[in-house]
N, C-alpha and C positions, 0 to 999 in steps of 0.2 A: 745475547741478552742478560742482564745481570742486574732482575727483580730486586729492589729495593726491599721488599717484605718477604722474600723467596725462603719458601719452608723445609726446601728440601738443598739446600746449597751443596750437600754434600754428592751432588747427583752432576755437579760440574766438572767432576773430574771422569770422564769417560774410561780410563782404565781399573779405577772402582768398579765395586759389585761383584756381582754373580752370574754367571751364564746359563740360560739354557736353552732345548730347541723349542720348536715351534711345538713338535711332541709331546715334550714333555709338560708344556704347555695347558695343552689338550687335555691330559690325561685330568690334570685339574680340574679343569673348565668344564669338562664332563662329568666329572663327580658332584660334583656341586651342583647340576642341573635341575633334579628334584627341589634344590631351594629357590631357583629362581625362576623355575619356570619358564612355561611358554612367551607369557611377556617380558621378562627380565632376560641377563643377557650380559655382555664384557665389557667393560671400561678399559680403556690404556692410558694411561697418564703418565706423569713422571713426578721431577725434570718434566724434557722435553719428549715428547714420543716423537715428534717429524723427525729425531735426529736418526732414526732408527728404521723410519719410515716404511721402507723395503722389507725389514724384519715385521712391521706389527702391517703390510698387506699382507704379508703370507698367513697371517697369525687369521685374521680378517676373514679371509678366503676359504680357512679352514671354517672356520665358525660359521658362514654363510652356508658350505657344505652342510651344514648339523644342521641348519634352519636354527642359530641363533642370532638374536640380536648383536648389534656393535656398536659399538661408543666409544666415542676420541674423544680427551681431553686432553685441550690444545692451547697454547698462547698464539697460534696462527703465525709464528716468526719466518716461516719458510714457505715458499710457493715455490717447489718446480715440478720437474716431469714425477719425482719419483712421491711426491705427498696428492701429485693430482689420480696417479693410479689407484692412490691410497684411500682416497674421497672414494671413489668406485665401489666399494666397499665396504662402506662406515653408513650407517644409519641412522646415527645423532653424532650431531657434534656438539661438546662446551669448549666454549669459545673465548676465553679472556679477553675481554675487551677494558684492559687494565686501567686508563685513563681516557681521555674524552676530548685531548687536546694535544700539537705536536709538542708546546712544550714541556708539557710534565711527562710526555711520553719519556722524551730523549734523558730528563733530567733525572727522573726515577727505575726510570724501566731499561737505559740502555740503547733503543732503538727507534725507530722511527714508527712512528704511526701508521704510515701507507702499508706497509709489509701485512698487519693481520687486516685491515679495512681491505687489502685487494685479494685476500685468504677469505673473509667472508662474501665478498662479490660470487667469488668463485665458486663458495658453498650454494649459493643463491643461483646461479647461472647451474650446477648440477640438481639443485633441487634436495638439498642433503638439509631436515630438518636442522636446526639451530638454539642453541637454547646461549647466549652469552651472558655472563659472568662479569662483575666488580667487585672487587673488595674496596669496602668503604674506609678510608682512615680518616679520621676527627683531623681538619687542618690542611688535607691536600685537595679533596674531592667530597666533600659533605657536605655541599650545597644544593641547590633548585639547580644552578647554571649549568652542574653537572648531569643531574639527573634530566635536563632538557636537549643537552645534547646525544646524552644515548640513548632517549628516544628518539632523537634524529634517526641515529644510525639504524637501531631496530626497526622501526615503523618504515627504514626505505629499504626493507628486504622483506621480500613476502615469506621465508624461509624462516626464520626467526619466529617462534612460537614462547619461547619467554627471554625473560628479562630478568636476574636476580642479581641481590646484591648481599656481599657476603662482610661480616665485622671483620677489621683488623686484631689477628689476634698475636701475642708472641710467644705462641708455644716451641717455635721452632729456634728460641733465641740460647737455651742452651747447646745446640747442636754449635751455633755458632762458635759460643763460647770452647767447647771441646773441640774446635778446628782451629783456635786461633784466630779468627779473623772478625773485624767490626759486623756487628747487625745494624744493617744503613737506618734502619726506622727503629731503635732504641729509643730514638729521643719522641716517637711518641707513642700517647698513651691509647690504650686498646679499644675498642669502639664500641659504646654501649648500645644495649640491643632498642631501648628506644628512639636512639637515632635512627638505625633501620627501620623499624618502624612507623617512625616518619618519613623519610624519605621514598619507602617503597609505595608509600600511597600515592606519588606521585609518578609512580612509574607505569607506563601507560597496558605492558604487555607482563606485569607482574601476578603470578597464580596462588590466588591463594588458597 
């Protein structure tokens, strides 16, 4: 995937970043436990955590042993045996449904819409509570037709308890400049909160 508004393009380099063991991460998690209490937990985001599904599975397994809730923040772009094992120890999934039609998915995201929808079907089958989220970009997906399709996706899955709209922002543009690569969505304006407020009133599973 090469999402046009990706906020973390640096994570595409699988040789970069820092390495850590599950034990090292758990030490940090347990130190913070007083802050998130019994109702909070750990969220693994990215980049794309499914690229390191085995590691996240081990981490979430340790969290479950400690009674800590687990949340997976993903694009749902990989569906295989490793990700299925990960879902077995996932309490909540925040799934990006980045667009609501195949043409826009291939044009702006770089993959077929079929994989995240299959991922969502599997989440539903495994009864993993799911929040679907979508970044709203004016001139791309800021219309009621898109929201209608998003509602259809959410309403077809009983495990989806929330559909959230997020405004497009350009905070990541400096990263692209530093990396010397073009920011594909630089031609779009940031999405005003007024647009989000108008559209969210059309979302069936929006939580106020």
